[in-house]
C-alpha positions in Angstrom: -5.8 45.8 -0.5 -4.0 42.7 -1.9 -6.0 39.5 -2.0 -4.9 36.9 0.5 -2.9 34.0 -1.1 -4.8 30.7 -1.2 -2.9 28.1 0.7 -2.1 25.0 -1.3 -3.1 21.7 0.2 -1.1 18.4 0.0 -2.7 15.1 0.9 -0.6 12.1 1.7 -2.3 8.7 1.6 -0.5 5.9 3.4 -0.2 2.1 3.1 -2.5 -0.4 4.8 -4.1 -3.0 2.6 -7.9 -2.9 2.8 -7.6 -0.3 5.5 -6.5 2.0 2.8 -10.1 2.2 1.6 -10.6 4.6 4.5 -8.9 7.1 2.3 -12.1 7.3 0.2 -14.0 8.4 3.3 -11.3 11.1 4.0 -11.8 12.4 0.4 -15.6 12.4 0.7 -15.5 14.6 3.8 -13.1 17.0 2.2 -15.3 17.3 -0.9 -18.4 17.9 1.3 -16.6 20.9 2.7 -15.3 22.0 -0.7 -11.7 21.4 0.3 -9.7 20.0 -2.6 -6.1 18.9 -2.5 -3.6 20.5 -4.9 -1.0 17.8 -4.5 -1.4 14.1 -3.8 1.2 11.4 -2.8 0.4 7.8 -2.2 2.1 4.6 -1.0 0.8 1.1 -1.6 -3.1 1.2 -1.2 -2.8 4.9 -0.7 -1.2 5.0 -4.2 -4.3 3.2 -5.6 -6.8 5.7 -4.1 -4.7 8.7 -4.9 -4.2 7.6 -8.5 -7.9 7.0 -9.0 -8.8 10.4 -7.6 -6.1 12.2 -9.5 -7.3 10.6 -12.7 -10.7 12.2 -12.3 -12.8 9.8 -10.2 -14.8 11.5 -7.5 -14.9 10.0 -4.0 -18.3 8.5 -4.7 -17.0 7.0 -7.9 -14.1 5.5 -6.0 -16.4 3.9 -3.5 -18.6 2.5 -6.3 -15.5 1.2 -8.1 -14.3 -0.5 -4.9 -17.8 -2.1 -4.3 -18.0 -3.5 -7.9 -14.5 -4.9 -7.9 -14.1 -8.7 -7.3 -11.0 -8.4 -5.1 -10.5 -12.2 -5.0 -10.3 -12.3 -8.8 -7.2 -10.0 -8.7 -5.2 -12.7 -6.8 -3.5 -14.6 -9.6 -1.4 -17.1 -7.6 1.8 -18.3 -9.1 5.3 -19.4 -8.4 7.4 -16.7 -9.9 10.9 -15.8 -8.7 9.8 -13.1 -6.4 6.3 -13.3 -5.0 3.1 -15.4 -4.7 0.8 -13.2 -6.8 1.9 -12.5 -10.4 0.1 -9.1 -10.4 -1.0 -8.9 -14.0 -4.7 -8.9 -13.0 -4.0 -6.2 -10.5 -2.2 -4.1 -13.2 -5.2 -4.5 -15.5 -7.6 -3.3 -12.8 -5.4 -0.3 -12.0 -5.4 0.7 -15.7 -9.2 0.6 -15.5 -9.3 2.7 -12.3 -7.1 5.4 -13.8 -8.6 5.4 -17.3 -5.2 4.2 -18.4 -3.9 7.8 -18.0 -0.3 8.8 -17.8 0.9 11.2 -15.0 1.0 14.0 -17.6 -2.8 13.7 -18.2 -4.0 13.7 -14.5 -6.4 16.3 -13.0 -4.4 16.7 -9.9 -0.6 16.6 -9.4 0.4 13.2 -8.1 3.5 11.3 -6.9 3.7 7.6 -6.3 6.2 6.1 -3.9 8.0 2.7 -4.5 11.3 1.1 -3.6 14.0 0.2 -6.2 15.4 -3.2 -5.3 18.4 -2.9 -7.6 19.5 0.5 -6.4 18.4 -0.1 -2.8 16.6 3.3 -2.6 13.2 5.0 -2.5 11.8 6.2 -5.8 9.1 8.8 -6.3 7.3 8.3 -9.7 6.0 11.5 -11.3 5.8 10.9 -15.0 5.1 8.2 -17.6 3.0 5.1 -17.1 0.8 5.7 -14.0 -0.6 2.2 -13.7 2.8 0.5 -13.6 4.0 3.0 -11.0 1.0 2.1 -8.8 1.6 -1.6 -9.4 5.2 -1.0 -8.2 3.9 0.7 -5.1 1.6 -2.1 -4.1 4.2 -4.9 -4.6 4.2 -6.1 -1.0 7.3 -8.3 -0.5 6.5 -12.0 -0.7 2.9 -11.3 -1.8 3.1 -9.6 -5.2 6.0 -10.1 -7.6 8.2 -7.0 -8.0 7.5 -5.2 -11.3 10.2 -4.3 -13.7 10.3 -0.7 -14.9 13.2 0.5 -17.1 15.2 -2.7 -16.2 14.8 -2.2 -12.4 12.7 -4.2 -10.0 10.4 -2.3 -7.7 8.5 -3.3 -4.5 6.1 -1.7 -2.1 7.0 1.9 -1.1 6.0 1.2 2.5 9.4 -0.3 3.1 10.8 3.2 3.0 7.9 5.8 3.2 4.6 4.3 4.6 3.0 7.7 4.9 4.5 10.1 2.3 3.9 13.5 4.0 7.4 14.6 3.0 6.6 14.1 -0.7 3.6 16.5 -0.8 5.7 19.0 1.2 8.4 18.8 -1.5 5.7 19.3 -4.2 5.0 22.7 -2.7 2.1 22.1 -0.3 1.6 24.9 2.3 -0.7 22.7 4.4 0.0 19.0 4.7 -2.7 16.5 5.6 -1.3 13.0 6.3 -3.6 9.9 6.6 -1.8 7.6 9.0 -3.0 4.0 9.0 -0.2 2.9 11.3 -1.5 4.6 14.4 -2.1 1.4 16.3 0.3 -1.1 17.8 0.5 -4.4 15.8 1.6 -7.7 17.2 2.0 -10.7 15.0 2.4 -14.3 16.2 3.5 -17.0 13.9 1.1 -19.9 13.7 2.0 -23.3 15.1 3.0 -25.7 12.3 3.2 -29.4 12.0 6.4 -31.2 11.1 7.1 -31.6 7.4 7.1 -35.1 6.1 9.8 -36.3 3.7 7.4 -38.6 1.8 7.2 -36.3 -1.2 10.8 -35.1 -1.1 11.7 -36.1 -4.6 8.5 -34.7 -6.1 9.1 -31.4 -4.3 12.6 -30.7 -5.6 11.3 -29.0 -8.8 10.0 -26.0 -6.7 12.9 -25.9 -4.2 15.1 -23.8 -6.5 12.3 -21.4 -7.3 11.5 -20.9 -3.6 15.1 -20.1 -2.9 14.9 -17.4 -5.6 11.7 -16.1 -4.0 13.5 -15.8 -0.7 16.5 -14.1 -2.2 14.3 -11.5 -3.9 12.0 -11.0 -1.0 14.8 -10.5 1.5 17.7 -8.7 -0.1 21.1 -9.0 1.6 21.3 -5.2 1.9 18.3 -5.0 4.2 18.8 -4.5 7.9 19.8 -7.8 9.6 17.0 -7.7 12.2 14.4 -7.5 9.4 16.1 -10.2 7.3 16.1 -12.7 10.3 12.4 -12.2 11.0 11.4 -12.5 7.3 13.7 -15.5 6.6 12.3 -17.4 9.6 8.7 -16.7 8.6 9.4 -17.7 5.0 11.1 -20.9 5.8 8.5 -21.9 8.4 5.5 -21.2 6.2 6.5 -21.9 2.6 8.2 -25.1 1.6 7.8 -27.3 -1.5 5.0 -29.6 -0.2 2.9 -26.7 1.0 3.3 -24.9 -2.4 2.1 -28.1 -4.2 -1.0 -28.3 -2.0 -1.7 -24.6 -2.6 -1.4 -25.0 -6.4 -3.7 -28.0 -6.3 -6.3 -25.9 -4.5 -6.1 -28.0 -1.3 -4.8 -25.3 0.9 -5.1 -21.5 1.3 -1.8 -19.7 1.0 -1.5 -18.7 4.6 2.0 -17.4 3.9 0.4 -14.4 2.1 -1.3 -13.3 5.3 1.6 -14.0 7.6 4.2 -12.4 5.4 2.0 -9.3 5.1 1.4 -9.1 8.8 5.2 -9.4 9.5 5.9 -6.7 6.8 3.1 -4.6 8.4 4.8 -4.6 11.8 8.1 -3.5 10.3 6.3 -0.7 8.4 4.4 0.3 11.5 7.6 0.8 13.4 9.1 2.8 10.5 5.9 5.0 10.2 6.0 5.7 14.0 9.6 6.9 13.9 9.1 9.1 10.8 5.9 10.7 12.2 7.3 11.2 15.7 9.1 14.5 14.9 7.5 15.3 11.5 6.1 18.8 10.9 2.6 17.9 9.6 -0.3 20.3 9.9 -3.1 17.7 10.2 -2.6 14.0 10.9 -5.8 11.9 10.3 -5.7 8.5 12.1 -8.6 6.2 11.1 -9.2 3.4 13.6 -10.0 0.1 12.0 -11.0 -1.6 15.2 -11.5 -5.4 14.6 -11.1 -5.0 10.8 -7.8 -5.9 9.1 -5.9 -5.4 5.9 -7.6 -8.5 4.3 -11.2 -7.3 4.8 -11.9 -6.1 1.3 -15.5 -7.1 1.7 -16.0 -4.4 4.3 -15.7 -1.4 2.0 -18.6 0.7 3.5 -17.2 0.2 7.0 -13.7 1.4 6.0 -15.2 4.4 4.1 -17.2 5.4 7.2 -14.1 5.0 9.4 -12.3 7.4 7.1 -15.2 9.8 7.2 -15.3 9.8 11.0 -11.5 10.3 11.3 -11.6 13.3 8.9 -14.6 14.9 10.5 -12.7 14.9 13.8 -9.9 16.8 12.2 -12.0 19.3 10.3 -11.9 22.1 12.9 -8.1 21.9 13.0 -7.8 21.9 9.2 -10.2 24.8 8.8 -8.2 26.8 11.3 -5.0 26.1 9.4 -6.7 27.2 6.2 -8.4 30.2 7.7 -11.8 29.0 6.9 -14.6 30.4 9.2 -17.6 28.3 8.1 
């Protein structure tokens, strides 16, 4: 009698800021039941967790790494030509997370999703410098500056593939597990703002040109018109020269970072819903963050437990797909 072929498992980890820490909980439960993915694909925060795991870190080690990371120290605020955070500190931290490995040296086959601004297309990284690929995938428009790889600028893969279930399928997975962090409706309201004074107009002119560059990079003309209008309105209302000067002097928190991400998050949520609506996915894991949000990086244990709970709920379905009777 021929031995039954072992089904290969593909795990797709989606975007979601701090909510992506729930991916660690998903991995912990899979390990508890001796279920190990053969293929991994990640977008944005999902790319971070997937890369750390593929590089050889266990779920427990990933949780410890997250708990010992000073998340605020990664935010290197700047005024570049394309985002509010330069991203060098984030890149250094990613190198540490993945032991500075290349794709070719990983323990598990991995793909990282990003978006090429120059070619206006989704890109799936599968070879070369892993840390830079992950840094590209987390480049949230308006928050992190795009990273240049081979003379092309890249931003967050969530603009095109928030939950990359299709990528692990293409890698050869027989069973696809997708962790969807966009399973809840998101509504964003812009804050009320006071009128801008012209008192410092002359002093502010030196940043005006840079801000225009930021907006042009952040909101490419090729993007859908409805998305451009929302982001342009948000940008112009929340980021102007006087505000930038106050932020740089430490007098004001860069609220634009939160609002731009929230706006971006809503757009990605709609895209994720459309893509998942008719997708052929074996198991969709949907962690519920409740009152927690993408900025709550101090709630690591809570997010991990949320991921554990969501995965445990789907274990019977997964085991049935895998033909596991225990």
